[in-house]
N, CA, C and O atoms as a printed pandas DataFrame, in Angstrom:
     atom_number atom_name residue_name chain_id  residue_number  x_coord  y_coord  z_coord
0              1         N          MET        A               1   61.874  -26.126   18.022
1              2        CA          MET        A               1   60.658  -25.466   18.482
2              3         C          MET        A               1   61.060  -24.224   19.285
3              4         O          MET        A               1   61.918  -24.299   20.166
4              5         N          SER        A               2   60.444  -23.095   18.980
5              6        CA          SER        A               2   60.770  -21.848   19.676
6              7         C          SER        A               2   60.250  -21.879   21.112
7              8         O          SER        A               2   59.385  -22.686   21.452
8              9         N          ASN        A               3   60.786  -20.994   21.947
9             10        CA          ASN        A               3   60.330  -20.925   23.342
10            11         C          ASN        A               3   58.852  -20.574   23.431
11            12         O          ASN        A               3   58.143  -21.072   24.306
12            13         N          LYS        A               4   58.388  -19.718   22.530
13            14        CA          LYS        A               4   56.974  -19.336   22.534
14            15         C          LYS        A               4   56.085  -20.551   22.231
15            16         O          LYS        A               4   55.064  -20.765   22.886
16            17         N          LEU        A               5   56.487  -21.335   21.238
17            18        CA          LEU        A               5   55.727  -22.547   20.909
18            19         C          LEU        A               5   55.786  -23.566   22.045
19            20         O          LEU        A               5   54.793  -24.233   22.336
20            21         N          LYS        A               6   56.952  -23.685   22.689
21            22        CA          LYS        A               6   57.064  -24.590   23.839
22            23         C          LYS        A               6   56.128  -24.154   24.950
23            24         O          LYS        A               6   55.489  -24.987   25.592
24            25         N          GLY        A               7   56.043  -22.841   25.179
25            26        CA          GLY        A               7   55.145  -22.321   26.210
26            27         C          GLY        A               7   53.692  -22.636   25.908
27            28         O          GLY        A               7   52.946  -23.040   26.799
28            29         N          LYS        A               8   53.286  -22.457   24.667
29            30        CA          LYS        A               8   51.902  -22.765   24.256
30            31         C          LYS        A               8   51.619  -24.256   24.404
31            32         O          LYS        A               8   50.541  -24.656   24.842
32            33         N          TYR        A               9   52.604  -25.070   24.032
33            34        CA          TYR        A               9   52.467  -26.526   24.153
34            35         C          TYR        A               9   52.303  -26.916   25.629
35            36         O          TYR        A               9   51.452  -27.737   25.970
36            37         N          GLY        A              10   53.118  -26.327   26.487
37            38        CA          GLY        A              10   53.023  -26.595   27.916
38            39         C          GLY        A              10   51.669  -26.182   28.487
39            40         O          GLY        A              10   51.100  -26.893   29.316
40            41         N          GLU        A              11   51.155  -25.036   28.046
41            42        CA          GLU        A              11   49.843  -24.582   28.522
42            43         C          GLU        A              11   48.734  -25.519   28.064
43            44         O          GLU        A              11   47.772  -25.751   28.797
44            45         N          GLU        A              12   48.864  -26.055   26.861
45            46        CA          GLU        A              12   47.877  -27.019   26.362
46            47         C          GLU        A              12   47.880  -28.291   27.227
47            48         O          GLU        A              12   46.822  -28.811   27.578
48            49         N          ILE        A              13   49.061  -28.774   27.558
49            50        CA          ILE        A              13   49.187  -29.954   28.427
50            51         C          ILE        A              13   48.581  -29.650   29.799
51            52         O          ILE        A              13   47.883  -30.488   30.370
52            53         N          ALA        A              14   48.845  -28.463   30.320
53            54        CA          ALA        A              14   48.319  -28.071   31.633
54            55         C          ALA        A              14   46.791  -27.978   31.613
55            56         O          ALA        A              14   46.136  -28.418   32.559
56            57         N          ARG        A              15   46.220  -27.414   30.553
57            58        CA          ARG        A              15   44.755  -27.335   30.454
58            59         C          ARG        A              15   44.147  -28.730   30.455
59            60         O          ARG        A              15   43.174  -28.985   31.166
60            61         N          ASP        A              16   44.715  -29.635   29.661
61            62        CA          ASP        A              16   44.216  -31.018   29.623
62            63         C          ASP        A              16   44.323  -31.666   31.002
63            64         O          ASP        A              16   43.407  -32.365   31.436
64            65         N          PHE        A              17   45.427  -31.438   31.680
65            66        CA          PHE        A              17   45.647  -31.968   33.030
66            67         C          PHE        A              17   44.534  -31.496   33.974
67            68         O          PHE        A              17   43.963  -32.293   34.719
68            69         N          LEU        A              18   44.237  -30.202   33.933
69            70        CA          LEU        A              18   43.201  -29.649   34.816
70            71         C          LEU        A              18   41.809  -30.170   34.453
71            72         O          LEU        A              18   41.030  -30.531   35.336
72            73         N          LEU        A              19   41.500  -30.209   33.169
73            74        CA          LEU        A              19   40.191  -30.699   32.736
74            75         C          LEU        A              19   39.956  -32.138   33.181
75            76         O          LEU        A              19   38.853  -32.485   33.605
76            77         N          LYS        A              20   40.982  -32.971   33.086
77            78        CA          LYS        A              20   40.858  -34.377   33.495
78            79         C          LYS        A              20   40.652  -34.520   35.001
79            80         O          LYS        A              20   40.209  -35.570   35.468
80            81         N          ARG        A              21   40.966  -33.484   35.756
81            82        CA          ARG        A              21   40.792  -33.498   37.210
82            83         C          ARG        A              21   39.561  -32.718   37.663
83            84         O          ARG        A              21   39.420  -32.400   38.844
84            85         N          GLY        A              22   38.680  -32.415   36.724
85            86        CA          GLY        A              22   37.398  -31.812   37.063
86            87         C          GLY        A              22   37.360  -30.296   37.134
87            88         O          GLY        A              22   36.379  -29.727   37.612
88            89         N          PHE        A              23   38.400  -29.640   36.674
89            90        CA          PHE        A              23   38.405  -28.178   36.641
90            91         C          PHE        A              23   37.656  -27.686   35.407
91            92         O          PHE        A              23   37.585  -28.372   34.388
92            93         N          LYS        A              24   37.108  -26.499   35.522
93            94        CA          LYS        A              24   36.524  -25.805   34.383
94            95         C          LYS        A              24   37.474  -24.647   34.069
95            96         O          LYS        A              24   37.854  -23.890   34.961
96            97         N          ILE        A              25   37.847  -24.517   32.816
97            98        CA          ILE        A              25   38.742  -23.437   32.395
98            99         C          ILE        A              25   37.899  -22.188   32.138
99           100         O          ILE        A              25   36.975  -22.210   31.324
100          101         N          LEU        A              26   38.226  -21.105   32.835
101          102        CA          LEU        A              26   37.505  -19.845   32.665
102          103         C          LEU        A              26   38.180  -18.919   31.663
103          104         O          LEU        A              26   37.505  -18.210   30.917
104          105         N          ASP        A              27   39.498  -18.924   31.643
105          106        CA          ASP        A              27   40.226  -18.013   30.765
106          107         C          ASP        A              27   41.669  -18.506   30.627
107          108         O          ASP        A              27   42.173  -19.245   31.472
108          109         N          CYS        A              28   42.310  -18.082   29.553
109          110        CA          CYS        A              28   43.719  -18.400   29.325
110          111         C          CYS        A              28   44.440  -17.140   28.864
111          112         O          CYS        A              28   43.868  -16.308   28.159
112          113         N          ASN        A              29   45.677  -17.011   29.261
113          114        CA          ASN        A              29   46.526  -15.897   28.868
114          115         C          ASN        A              29   45.872  -14.544   29.165
115          116         O          ASN        A              29   45.868  -13.641   28.328
116          117         N          PHE        A              30   45.324  -14.430   30.367
117          118        CA          PHE        A              30   44.705  -13.177   30.800
118          119         C          PHE        A              30   45.797  -12.170   31.122
119          120         O          PHE        A              30   46.662  -12.415   31.964
120          121         N          ARG        A              31   45.743  -11.037   30.441
121          122        CA          ARG        A              31   46.772  -10.012   30.609
122          123         C          ARG        A              31   46.175   -8.802   31.320
123          124         O          ARG        A              31   45.116   -8.291   30.958
124          125         N          TYR        A              32   46.907   -8.366   32.353
125          126        CA          TYR        A              32   46.529   -7.155   33.074
126          127         C          TYR        A              32   47.650   -6.140   32.929
127          128         O          TYR        A              32   48.663   -6.204   33.626
128          129         N          SER        A              33   47.453   -5.213   32.021
129          130        CA          SER        A              33   48.365   -4.098   31.841
130          131         C          SER        A              33   49.813   -4.577   31.802
131          132         O          SER        A              33   50.118   -5.602   31.192
132          133         N          ARG        A              34   50.674   -3.853   32.435
133          134        CA          ARG        A              34   52.097   -4.194   32.461
134          135         C          ARG        A              34   52.429   -5.160   33.590
135          136         O          ARG        A              34   53.568   -5.609   33.719
136          137         N          TYR        A              35   51.425   -5.477   34.409
137          138        CA          TYR        A              35   51.693   -6.311   35.577
138          139         C          TYR        A              35   51.902   -7.771   35.244
139          140         O          TYR        A              35   52.490   -8.508   36.035
140          141         N          GLY        A              36   51.445   -8.191   34.117
141          142        CA          GLY        A              36   51.731   -9.565   33.768
142          143         C          GLY        A              36   50.566  -10.310   33.184
143          144         O          GLY        A              36   49.528   -9.740   32.846
144          145         N          GLU        A              37   50.771  -11.605   33.075
145          146        CA          GLU        A              37   49.800  -12.477   32.437
146          147         C          GLU        A              37   49.568  -13.696   33.327
147          148         O          GLU        A              37   50.484  -14.217   33.964
148          149         N          ILE        A              38   48.323  -14.123   33.345
149          150        CA          ILE        A              38   47.971  -15.361   34.044
150          151         C          ILE        A              38   47.759  -16.408   32.963
151          152         O          ILE        A              38   46.921  -16.230   32.078
152          153         N          ASP        A              39   48.510  -17.495   33.030
153          154        CA          ASP        A              39   48.445  -18.515   31.989
154          155         C          ASP        A              39   47.072  -19.165   31.913
155          156         O          ASP        A              39   46.483  -19.255   30.836
156          157         N          ILE        A              40   46.558  -19.619   33.060
157          158        CA          ILE        A              40   45.260  -20.301   33.078
158          159         C          ILE        A              40   44.480  -19.851   34.308
159          160         O          ILE        A              40   45.022  -19.757   35.410
160          161         N          ILE        A              41   43.203  -19.578   34.094
161          162        CA          ILE        A              41   42.286  -19.308   35.208
162          163         C          ILE        A              41   41.261  -20.431   35.172
163          164         O          ILE        A              41   40.553  -20.605   34.180
164          165         N          ALA        A              42   41.184  -21.187   36.256
165          166        CA          ALA        A              42   40.312  -22.359   36.309
166          167         C          ALA        A              42   39.567  -22.390   37.640
167          168         O          ALA        A              42   39.975  -21.755   38.611
168          169         N          ILE        A              43   38.468  -23.143   37.664
169          170        CA          ILE        A              43   37.673  -23.238   38.892
170          171         C          ILE        A              43   37.290  -24.690   39.159
171          172         O          ILE        A              43   37.012  -25.466   38.245
172          173         N          LYS        A              44   37.286  -25.025   40.442
173          174        CA          LYS        A              44   36.824  -26.337   40.895
174          175         C          LYS        A              44   36.356  -26.173   42.338
175          176         O          LYS        A              44   37.041  -25.554   43.153
176          177         N          ASN        A              45   35.202  -26.722   42.645
177          178        CA          ASN        A              45   34.626  -26.653   43.997
178          179         C          ASN        A              45   34.539  -25.208   44.508
179          180         O          ASN        A              45   34.822  -24.932   45.674
180          181         N          LYS        A              46   34.144  -24.297   43.619
181          182        CA          LYS        A              46   33.959  -22.881   43.944
182          183         C          LYS        A              46   35.237  -22.165   44.349
183          184         O          LYS        A              46   35.186  -21.069   44.906
184          185         N          ILE        A              47   36.387  -22.779   44.071
185          186        CA          ILE        A              47   37.683  -22.145   44.324
186          187         C          ILE        A              47   38.302  -21.827   42.976
187          188         O          ILE        A              47   38.466  -22.706   42.130
188          189         N          ILE        A              48   38.639  -20.572   42.788
189          190        CA          ILE        A              48   39.248  -20.143   41.534
190          191         C          ILE        A              48   40.770  -20.231   41.676
191          192         O          ILE        A              48   41.344  -19.795   42.673
192          193         N          HIS        A              49   41.398  -20.800   40.663
193          194        CA          HIS        A              49   42.850  -20.989   40.651
194          195         C          HIS        A              49   43.451  -20.131   39.534
195          196         O          HIS        A              49   43.018  -20.196   38.384
196          197         N          PHE        A              50   44.439  -19.340   39.889
197          198        CA          PHE        A              50   45.209  -18.574   38.924
198          199         C          PHE        A              50   46.522  -19.334   38.755
199          200         O          PHE        A              50   47.364  -19.349   39.653
200          201         N          VAL        A              51   46.684  -19.960   37.600
201          202        CA          VAL        A              51   47.732  -20.964   37.407
202          203         C          VAL        A              51   48.858  -20.459   36.509
203          204         O          VAL        A              51   48.630  -20.006   35.387
204          205         N          GLU        A              52   50.064  -20.551   37.031
205          206        CA          GLU        A              52   51.277  -20.287   36.256
206          207         C          GLU        A              52   51.781  -21.633   35.736
207          208         O          GLU        A              52   51.865  -22.601   36.491
208          209         N          VAL        A              53   52.113  -21.691   34.459
209          210        CA          VAL        A              53   52.587  -22.930   33.852
210          211         C          VAL        A              53   54.061  -22.762   33.484
211          212         O          VAL        A              53   54.452  -21.781   32.853
212          213         N          LYS        A              54   54.865  -23.738   33.891
213          214        CA          LYS        A              54   56.280  -23.772   33.519
214          215         C          LYS        A              54   56.569  -25.120   32.865
215          216         O          LYS        A              54   56.276  -26.178   33.421
216          217         N          PHE        A              55   57.151  -25.052   31.672
217          218        CA          PHE        A              55   57.412  -26.246   30.866
218          219         C          PHE        A              55   58.890  -26.270   30.490
219          220         O          PHE        A              55   59.442  -25.269   30.033
220          221         N          ARG        A              56   59.516  -27.409   30.684
221          222        CA          ARG        A              56   60.927  -27.573   30.297
222          223         C          ARG        A              56   61.116  -28.936   29.638
223          224         O          ARG        A              56   60.384  -29.889   29.905
224          225         N          THR        A              57   62.118  -28.995   28.773
225          226        CA          THR        A              57   62.428  -30.263   28.099
226          227         C          THR        A              57   63.714  -30.888   28.620
227          228         O          THR        A              57   64.153  -31.927   28.125
228          229         N          SER        A              58   64.323  -30.244   29.634
229          230        CA          SER        A              58   65.486  -30.842   30.291
230          231         C          SER        A              58   65.638  -30.191   31.667
231          232         O          SER        A              58   65.029  -29.161   31.957
232          233         N          GLU        A              59   66.453  -30.810   32.492
233          234        CA          GLU        A              59   66.741  -30.266   33.820
234          235         C          GLU        A              59   68.019  -29.421   33.818
235          236         O          GLU        A              59   68.504  -29.030   34.879
236          237         N          PHE        A              60   68.554  -29.145   32.650
237          238        CA          PHE        A              60   69.824  -28.435   32.541
238          239         C          PHE        A              60   69.811  -27.103   33.292
239          240         O          PHE        A              60   70.789  -26.748   33.949
240          241         N          PHE        A              61   68.709  -26.371   33.192
241          242        CA          PHE        A              61   68.588  -25.084   33.885
242          243         C          PHE        A              61   67.770  -25.203   35.169
243          244         O          PHE        A              61   67.316  -24.193   35.705
244          245         N          GLY        A              62   67.579  -26.413   35.662
245          246        CA          GLY        A              62   66.801  -26.639   36.879
246          247         C          GLY        A              62   65.399  -27.118   36.559
247          248         O          GLY        A              62   64.999  -27.207   35.398
248          249         N          MET        A              63   64.669  -27.421   37.604
249          250        CA          MET        A              63   63.292  -27.896   37.457
250          251         C          MET        A              63   62.388  -26.718   37.081
251          252         O          MET        A              63   62.675  -25.577   37.445
252          253         N          PRO        A              64   61.302  -26.989   36.358
253          254        CA          PRO        A              64   60.434  -25.897   35.908
254          255         C          PRO        A              64   59.920  -25.004   37.042
255          256         O          PRO        A              64   59.892  -23.782   36.898
256          257         N          GLN        A              65   59.515  -25.598   38.158
257          258        CA          GLN        A              65   58.945  -24.808   39.256
258          259         C          GLN        A              65   59.961  -23.847   39.877
259          260         O          GLN        A              65   59.578  -22.878   40.533
260          261         N          GLU        A              66   61.245  -24.111   39.675
261          262        CA          GLU        A              66   62.274  -23.221   40.202
262          263         C          GLU        A              66   62.273  -21.865   39.492
263          264         O          GLU        A              66   62.857  -20.904   39.992
264          265         N          ALA        A              67   61.627  -21.786   38.339
265          266        CA          ALA        A              67   61.574  -20.537   37.573
266          267         C          ALA        A              67   60.431  -19.623   38.037
267          268         O          ALA        A              67   60.259  -18.529   37.500
268          269         N          ILE        A              68   59.660  -20.061   39.018
269          270        CA          ILE        A              68   58.555  -19.242   39.527
270          271         C          ILE        A              68   59.076  -18.435   40.713
271          272         O          ILE        A              68   59.227  -18.945   41.823
272          273         N          THR        A              69   59.340  -17.182   40.445
273          274        CA          THR        A              69   59.942  -16.310   41.456
274          275         C          THR        A              69   58.877  -15.594   42.280
275          276         O          THR        A              69   57.703  -15.547   41.912
276          277         N          LYS        A              70   59.319  -15.043   43.397
277          278        CA          LYS        A              70   58.413  -14.247   44.232
278          279         C          LYS        A              70   57.875  -13.063   43.438
279          280         O          LYS        A              70   56.693  -12.735   43.538
280          281         N          SER        A              71   58.724  -12.428   42.659
281          282        CA          SER        A              71   58.309  -11.294   41.830
282          283         C          SER        A              71   57.213  -11.711   40.844
283          284         O          SER        A              71   56.238  -10.985   40.652
284          285         N          LYS        A              72   57.377  -12.880   40.223
285          286        CA          LYS        A              72   56.376  -13.389   39.282
286          287         C          LYS        A              72   55.058  -13.642   40.000
287          288         O          LYS        A              72   53.995  -13.296   39.484
288          289         N          LEU        A              73   55.118  -14.241   41.185
289          290        CA          LEU        A              73   53.898  -14.506   41.959
290          291         C          LEU        A              73   53.201  -13.211   42.365
291          292         O          LEU        A              73   51.972  -13.143   42.375
292          293         N          GLU        A              74   53.973  -12.197   42.695
293          294        CA          GLU        A              74   53.371  -10.906   43.061
294          295         C          GLU        A              74   52.642  -10.292   41.871
295          296         O          GLU        A              74   51.578   -9.696   42.041
296          297         N          LYS        A              75   53.196  -10.429   40.676
297          298        CA          LYS        A              75   52.536   -9.930   39.471
298          299         C          LYS        A              75   51.261  -10.715   39.181
299          300         O          LYS        A              75   50.246  -10.140   38.789
300          301         N          ILE        A              76   51.320  -12.015   39.373
301          302        CA          ILE        A              76   50.123  -12.841   39.178
302          303         C          ILE        A              76   49.054  -12.446   40.195
303          304         O          ILE        A              76   47.872  -12.371   39.859
304          305         N          TYR        A              77   49.466  -12.195   41.428
305          306        CA          TYR        A              77   48.535  -11.787   42.474
306          307         C          TYR        A              77   47.829  -10.478   42.094
307          308         O          TYR        A              77   46.609  -10.374   42.225
308          309         N          LEU        A              78   48.582   -9.488   41.629
309          310        CA          LEU        A              78   47.976   -8.217   41.205
310          311         C          LEU        A              78   47.002   -8.429   40.050
311          312         O          LEU        A              78   45.915   -7.851   40.035
312          313         N          SER        A              79   47.389   -9.250   39.093
313          314        CA          SER        A              79   46.515   -9.550   37.958
314          315         C          SER        A              79   45.270  -10.299   38.411
315          316         O          SER        A              79   44.175  -10.055   37.903
316          317         N          ALA        A              80   45.434  -11.208   39.364
317          318        CA          ALA        A              80   44.297  -11.972   39.895
318          319         C          ALA        A              80   43.309  -11.050   40.605
319          320         O          ALA        A              80   42.097  -11.180   40.431
320          321         N          LYS        A              81   43.824  -10.127   41.398
321          322        CA          LYS        A              81   42.944   -9.183   42.100
322          323         C          LYS        A              81   42.152   -8.341   41.091
323          324         O          LYS        A              81   40.963   -8.088   41.283
324          325         N          TYR        A              82   42.815   -7.919   40.031
325          326        CA          TYR        A              82   42.125   -7.160   38.992
326          327         C          TYR        A              82   41.046   -8.026   38.336
327          328         O          TYR        A              82   39.912   -7.580   38.165
328          329         N          TYR        A              83   41.397   -9.256   37.970
329          330        CA          TYR        A              83   40.436  -10.170   37.345
330          331         C          TYR        A              83   39.205  -10.338   38.242
331          332         O          TYR        A              83   38.070  -10.264   37.772
332          333         N          LEU        A              84   39.443  -10.560   39.519
333          334        CA          LEU        A              84   38.330  -10.762   40.457
334          335         C          LEU        A              84   37.449   -9.517   40.564
335          336         O          LEU        A              84   36.236   -9.627   40.743
336          337         N          SER        A              85   38.049   -8.354   40.457
337          338        CA          SER        A              85   37.270   -7.112   40.551
338          339         C          SER        A              85   36.387   -6.907   39.317
339          340         O          SER        A              85   35.422   -6.145   39.369
340          341         N          GLN        A              86   36.707   -7.574   38.220
341          342        CA          GLN        A              86   35.972   -7.411   36.969
342          343         C          GLN        A              86   34.903   -8.473   36.733
343          344         O          GLN        A              86   34.107   -8.341   35.803
344          345         N          THR        A              87   34.867   -9.514   37.547
345          346        CA          THR        A              87   33.911  -10.595   37.312
346          347         C          THR        A              87   32.564  -10.294   37.949
347          348         O          THR        A              87   32.486   -9.650   38.996
348          349         N          LYS        A              88   31.505  -10.770   37.302
349          350        CA          LYS        A              88   30.160  -10.606   37.857
350          351         C          LYS        A              88   29.994  -11.490   39.088
351          352         O          LYS        A              88   29.457  -11.069   40.113
352          353         N          GLU        A              89   30.468  -12.720   38.957
353          354        CA          GLU        A              89   30.394  -13.650   40.095
354          355         C          GLU        A              89   31.501  -13.300   41.084
355          356         O          GLU        A              89   32.653  -13.090   40.705
356          357         N          LYS        A              90   31.131  -13.245   42.331
357          358        CA          LYS        A              90   32.120  -12.910   43.359
358          359         C          LYS        A              90   32.620  -14.198   44.018
359          360         O          LYS        A              90   31.837  -14.982   44.556
360          361         N          PHE        A              91   33.923  -14.395   43.965
361          362        CA          PHE        A              91   34.553  -15.583   44.526
362          363         C          PHE        A              91   35.096  -15.249   45.911
363          364         O          PHE        A              91   35.715  -14.202   46.105
364          365         N          THR        A              92   34.865  -16.135   46.866
365          366        CA          THR        A              92   35.353  -15.893   48.226
366          367         C          THR        A              92   36.732  -16.501   48.453
367          368         O          THR        A              92   37.465  -16.061   49.338
368          369         N          THR        A              93   37.087  -17.502   47.668
369          370        CA          THR        A              93   38.381  -18.166   47.836
370          371         C          THR        A              93   39.088  -18.262   46.495
371          372         O          THR        A              93   38.498  -18.666   45.492
372          373         N          PHE        A              94   40.362  -17.885   46.493
373          374        CA          PHE        A              94   41.158  -18.082   45.292
374          375         C          PHE        A              94   42.561  -18.526   45.696
375          376         O          PHE        A              94   43.055  -18.212   46.779
376          377         N          TYR        A              95   43.180  -19.269   44.779
377          378        CA          TYR        A              95   44.523  -19.779   44.994
378          379         C          TYR        A              95   45.439  -19.315   43.860
379          380         O          TYR        A              95   45.025  -19.227   42.704
380          381         N          LEU        A              96   46.676  -19.023   44.213
381          382        CA          LEU        A              96   47.737  -18.931   43.221
382          383         C          LEU        A              96   48.316  -20.334   43.143
383          384         O          LEU        A              96   48.743  -20.889   44.155
384          385         N          SER        A              97   48.334  -20.902   41.962
385          386        CA          SER        A              97   48.787  -22.279   41.793
386          387         C          SER        A              97   49.776  -22.342   40.629
387          388         O          SER        A              97   49.940  -21.375   39.884
388          389         N          ALA        A              98   50.425  -23.482   40.486
389          390        CA          ALA        A              98   51.383  -23.664   39.391
390          391         C          ALA        A              98   51.330  -25.098   38.897
391          392         O          ALA        A              98   51.050  -26.035   39.644
392          393         N          ILE        A              99   51.606  -25.230   37.620
393          394        CA          ILE        A              99   51.784  -26.552   37.024
394          395         C          ILE        A              99   53.177  -26.575   36.412
395          396         O          ILE        A              99   53.520  -25.763   35.552
396          397         N          SER        A             100   53.956  -27.518   36.879
397          398        CA          SER        A             100   55.329  -27.710   36.422
398          399         C          SER        A             100   55.351  -28.950   35.534
399          400         O          SER        A             100   54.919  -30.029   35.940
400          401         N          ILE        A             101   55.862  -28.779   34.316
401          402        CA          ILE        A             101   55.897  -29.895   33.371
402          403         C          ILE        A             101   57.336  -30.089   32.895
403          404         O          ILE        A             101   57.966  -29.170   32.371
404          405         N          LEU        A             102   57.832  -31.293   33.091
405          406        CA          LEU        A             102   59.160  -31.653   32.602
406          407         C          LEU        A             102   58.991  -32.798   31.611
407          408         O          LEU        A             102   58.505  -33.872   31.965
408          409         N          LYS        A             103   59.398  -32.557   30.363
409          410        CA          LYS        A             103   59.309  -33.589   29.321
410          411         C          LYS        A             103   60.696  -34.180   29.120
411          412         O          LYS        A             103   61.634  -33.483   28.733
412          413         N          THR        A             104   60.810  -35.457   29.385
413          414        CA          THR        A             104   62.063  -36.166   29.131
414          415         C          THR        A             104   61.743  -37.347   28.226
415          416         O          THR        A             104   60.876  -38.167   28.531
416          417         N          ASN        A             105   62.445  -37.417   27.126
417          418        CA          ASN        A             105   62.157  -38.427   26.109
418          419         C          ASN        A             105   60.694  -38.323   25.701
419          420         O          ASN        A             105   60.276  -37.305   25.149
420          421         N          ARG        A             106   59.918  -39.357   25.964
421          422        CA          ARG        A             106   58.495  -39.335   25.590
422          423         C          ARG        A             106   57.585  -39.255   26.811
423          424         O          ARG        A             106   56.372  -39.425   26.687
424          425         N          GLU        A             107   58.146  -39.003   27.968
425          426        CA          GLU        A             107   57.371  -38.975   29.206
426          427         C          GLU        A             107   57.262  -37.561   29.751
427          428         O          GLU        A             107   58.137  -36.721   29.538
428          429         N          PHE        A             108   56.168  -37.319   30.457
429          430        CA          PHE        A             108   55.939  -36.033   31.100
430          431         C          PHE        A             108   55.870  -36.236   32.605
431          432         O          PHE        A             108   55.188  -37.140   33.090
432          433         N          LYS        A             109   56.575  -35.396   33.332
433          434        CA          LYS        A             109   56.438  -35.361   34.786
434          435         C          LYS        A             109   55.700  -34.062   35.094
435          436         O          LYS        A             109   56.220  -32.970   34.866
436          437         N          ILE        A             110   54.478  -34.195   35.616
437          438        CA          ILE        A             110   53.622  -33.034   35.879
438          439         C          ILE        A             110   53.390  -32.917   37.372
439          440         O          ILE        A             110   52.952  -33.867   38.021
440          441         N          ASP        A             111   53.688  -31.739   37.914
441          442        CA          ASP        A             111   53.422  -31.442   39.318
442          443         C          ASP        A             111   52.441  -30.285   39.391
443          444         O          ASP        A             111   52.624  -29.259   38.736
444          445         N          PHE        A             112   51.397  -30.457   40.193
445          446        CA          PHE        A             112   50.414  -29.410   40.412
446          447         C          PHE        A             112   50.605  -28.892   41.839
447          448         O          PHE        A             112   50.446  -29.628   42.813
448          449         N          ILE        A             113   50.942  -27.642   41.932
449          450        CA          ILE        A             113   51.205  -27.022   43.231
450          451         C          ILE        A             113   50.072  -26.045   43.514
451          452         O          ILE        A             113   49.956  -25.011   42.856
452          453         N          GLU        A             114   49.236  -26.377   44.497
453          454        CA          GLU        A             114   48.066  -25.550   44.814
454          455         C          GLU        A             114   48.355  -24.597   45.974
455          456         O          GLU        A             114   49.110  -24.906   46.897
456          457         N          ASN        A             115   47.728  -23.438   45.887
457          458        CA          ASN        A             115   47.721  -22.472   46.977
458          459         C          ASN        A             115   49.139  -22.078   47.420
459          460         O          ASN        A             115   49.530  -22.285   48.569
460          461         N          ILE        A             116   49.882  -21.512   46.488
461          462        CA          ILE        A             116   51.234  -21.033   46.788
462          463         C          ILE        A             116   51.135  -19.760   47.612
463          464         O          ILE        A             116   50.368  -18.854   47.285
464          465         N          GLN        A             117   51.905  -19.700   48.668
465          466        CA          GLN        A             117   51.935  -18.508   49.523
466          467         C          GLN        A             117   53.090  -17.617   49.093
467          468         O          GLN        A             117   54.195  -18.093   48.835
468          469         N          ILE        A             118   52.822  -16.332   49.019
469          470        CA          ILE        A             118   53.875  -15.378   48.630
470          471         C          ILE        A             118   54.703  -15.023   49.846
471          472         O          ILE        A             118   55.643  -14.235   49.744
């Protein structure tokens, strides 16, 4: 399976994870110019979450969440600010969040990290 397909598979798992926890998915793969892409935009309890998804099939290169760099978060933040400026509904609270998925054998270890501070 190519890295692109693995990424799409991981995002699908993350969307299902969020939906089962009462989130509504607003958008996926939102791209803002050269600044980057937001994997999932979701809302729950009037808080909008801009979610980065990291999926790995082994720990050989470290845990998935270790691949979320400060630079990546800054790009997501810029994209999130742009997204918020374009929406009709004005949100007062938003979080940068991440979903880390590690697939080992037939099991998934999923961590949801809310409100990451840059």
